[in-house]
N, C-alpha and C positions, 0 to 999 in steps of 0.2 A: 578560444575556443574551449578555452580551461572550463572545465565547472566540475560541479558536485557531483561524486561518488559516495554512492551507498548501498550497502551488504545487508541481502538478506539473512538470518536470523535459521541457525538451527531447530525445527518445531515440529519435522517427519519423524517416521516408527521407529530410523535407525539411530538414532540421538540417545543419550540422557539426556534430560531440560535439565535437570537440576546442576549437573555439573558443564555441559557444555554451551548452555547460552552464555555464564558470564563469561567463560574461557573466549568464545568466539568475538562476544562481545569487545570488548579486552582487548584483540587481537585483533579486530577492525580497526578499534582510535587505534592504538600501535601504529598499523600498519601506516594510516593516513586520510581515510574513510572518511568523512562528514557524516555517515547518519550510516546505523540501520535500524533494519525495516519486517514486519510478522505479515502477514497475511491472516486469515479466515478461511476455516471448514470445516463447519458443526459434524461430522459427518462421513460417511463412509455406507448408503447402501449395499446391500447386497441379498438376494439379487437388486442389481439395480434398476429401477420401471422406467428410469430417464438418460440420455445419453451426457456426456458430460458437453459445459454449456449450454446442456440444452440439445443438442446437436441429435438427432436420431442414428445407432449405432456406434458412435462414439463411444470406445469404456472410459471408463473413471481411471487416471494414474492409481498405480498399487502405494505411489506417495502419499494419498491421501487416506490413507487408514490411519487414525490416530494423529489426527496432526493436532499439537500445541493449544491453549488457549491461546489467542495474540494478548489478549490485555495481560496477561500472568507474566508471560513468556519479555515483553515488554519492560518489566516491575523486574525480572532477575536482571537485565540489562540496562537498568537504567540504577540499578545499586551497586554493578562491575565498572561504571564510564563516570567521566567527568563533561565531555565536551560533545559526545558525537551525538547528531541531533536522533530521536525514536520514532520512528514513523512507519507506519500504519497503512498497507497495500493490498486492498483493503480488509475496514470491517464489512460487511452486513450488515450493513445497523437495522434494516427492518427485521435481524431477529434478538433486536436487545430494547430492556422499554429504558425510552427516552433519558427519562430522570434520574436512573441506576448509569446509565452509557453516560452525559453529562460527569455527575459528581465522581463517578469514577475516574473520566480524561484529568478532567481537575483538579482530581487529589495527586495522578500521577507526575503533571506536569507541576504543581507545586513543589511536591518529593522532589525531582530532579534541575530542577531549577529555572524551569523556560528551556524545556530542551524536546515536547512534544509536539507531530505533524497527527494532527486528528486525518487521515485519511478514510472515506467511506463510500461504500457500493451498495445497490440492490442487491446483486447476487444474482442468482439465473435456479438455483436446484427449489426444486419440489418440496423433497423430501426433506430438505432444510424447515422450510416456511410448513408445512407439515409438524415433526417436530418440536420447533422455536419460534416460527413467526408472534408476532402479536397480534397480525392482524394476517388475511388470506396476500397469495404471492399477484396478486391482482394487482391488485391496493399499496402498493411496495412505492409505488411517489409519492404517494400520498406521506407513509407514513417516516419514507427521509425526510420530507420537508416540516414532518414537524420533528423529528430530529433534530433536523440541525434547529428551530424554533427553539424547542428546548434547552440545546445550549448555548447558544446565547444569552437565553436567559440565565440560563443558572451560572453562565463566565461572567456574569455582569456586576452589574453595580443591584448591593440588597436597598429595597424591596423585590425578591426577584418575585413578579409574577406573570403566569402563563397559564391561556387558557386554552385546553384541546379537545383531539377529541381521544386523546389515549394518554397525556399526563393532564392535569390539572389545579393549575397551586395560587391557591387568592394571594397570596403574598407570604413569602419568607424568608427570613436568613437564611442562606444555604453556601455552605464552606464547608473546606477551603476551595479559595480563589486560584484560579491558572495564574504562576508567575508575570503572566503578560499574556495579553491576548492571543489566542490561541487560532491555530492556523486552521480550516475545515480546506481539507480535497476533495474534490471529487471524480469518479470514477464515472468514461461518459465516453457515447459511443455515436446515437442516433443526436441529432439535432436538438431532439426538446432536449435533451439530456443537457444538452453541450450548455443549452441555456441558463438550464439551471446553473453551471458552470458557475457564466455570468454573470448571471442575477446573484445568487449567493453564497461562490465561496472565496476561498483565496488561493487555490487552485488546482490544477488538473493530473489524473493520474492516466495516462494513454500505459497500453501496449502496442504491441508493435509486429503487421508486418514486412516490414519494409520501409528504409528510412524514404524512399518514395511519395509513397501512399502517409509516410507520420508529418513529413513535411506538409502536404494535401490538408489533412487532418488538423495540422498546430494555425494553416494558414484561412480555413474557415469556421477556427475559435478568432482568432484576434477579426476576422474581418466581423466579427458576429457580436464582439464585442464591443470595438468601430459601433456598427451599426445602432448598437443602444448604448452606446452612452458612456462603457465603462471607461474610465481614466488609468483606474490604480494597476499594474502590471499582477499577471495571473502568474502562480509559480508551474512552471512544468516537471514533470518529475515524471522518468518514463521507465517503466520495470521491463526489464526485460530480463527474460526468461531462459539460461542458458542452461542448452543441451551438449556436453561435451563428448568428445570423440579419441579417443586417443590416437589416430590417422586424419587427417587434412579428411574433411567433408570437398567429394570431387566430381557432385555434383554442378552446370549453370544455374539451378535452379535452386538451390541451398536455403531451406528455410532462415530465416536471420535469427543469428545467434546460435547456432547452431555447426557442430566441427571441432577443428583440434582451438588451444586457447589463444593461437594466431590471428587466428579469423573468426573470432569472436571480437578481437582487439578493432582486426578488419572495420569487422559493425557498428564497436562503441564511437569509431573515428568518426564513418560515414551519418551515425543518428546524433553524435555532437555536434554536427557542423551545421543541424537545419535550427539552429535558436530553444536548445534547452537547457533551465537551469542545471537538470540534477540527471543521472542515470543507477537507478536503485537496479545493483548487480546480484542476480539472486543464482545463487548456484550451489544452495545446498541436495539436489537431486542428484546430483553429479560426486556426489563423497559417498564417501563409506563411513565415514567416520568425522568428530571435530575435526582431528588432526587433518587430515584430507584438506576440508574444507579449509582452513586454512592457508594451509599451504595454496591452493589453488587460489583462492581470494587476494594472495601476495603475487601470485604472479602476475594473475591478470591487473591487479593497480598497478604495479611495478611498469608494465610493461605499457596499462593503455596511458600513464603517463610521459614514457620514454617515450610514446607517439603524438605528445604535443595536447592531448584529451584532460 
């Protein structure tokens, strides 16, 4: 059952980014985590024109106010560590110019000696697309496809050639190159998006509403891979968004990864048993500061490993 465990880096507004990101990254590596991760939230609309995840009436959490840039955060973590992988779950790819994103990720991978995991998604916020999107929200899938195409081209051998609707590279030398073939992982829930994972990516970035449903989703992904003739394994990295409580959650319908540390570890055990490769433990919204985040990260890691994960 042993799988890799990762930790979300401190990006939300209660943290001092310049001080806390390197400290937490070093602590995560020392504790034993195999990876550290960032997410992307470009802005916080006020008043909100759309509910969280596009769900009407669902409020945006206060933690989304002032989220630090993911690539800057990973760069701070890279400079403070030597071993942990550096992942994004996720970068909202259509908010970025493809060429610049490809070059930034290649540079970070070269600087960190091959530790970057490029996790992309299409996002859901109409406000973020209005502020940053290079194409309308309705074209987000098409933009993601071109981001992937440009990344593969820029990270590949020179001369780089790409003809697309957003980026046009007739022929160019582009460096530095990644230290190794840089993996692309994609967030996906719909069957169409899962086909993109199977056909174009190196891994899948799921979230969860419970181990049973995730196991069914994973079976669907593997069946789809077999149907489409894919033989290369897909790396699966679950994002576990943890909400810690000082007292155990007594409700029989307890949401996954909500409750006491011991209950969260129970959920980690349940999810580890379905065949995942990694679990990203996101604790930053449950901590008041970096010291508490580090203590919680150590407690969760030690109890998870003691439970056989």
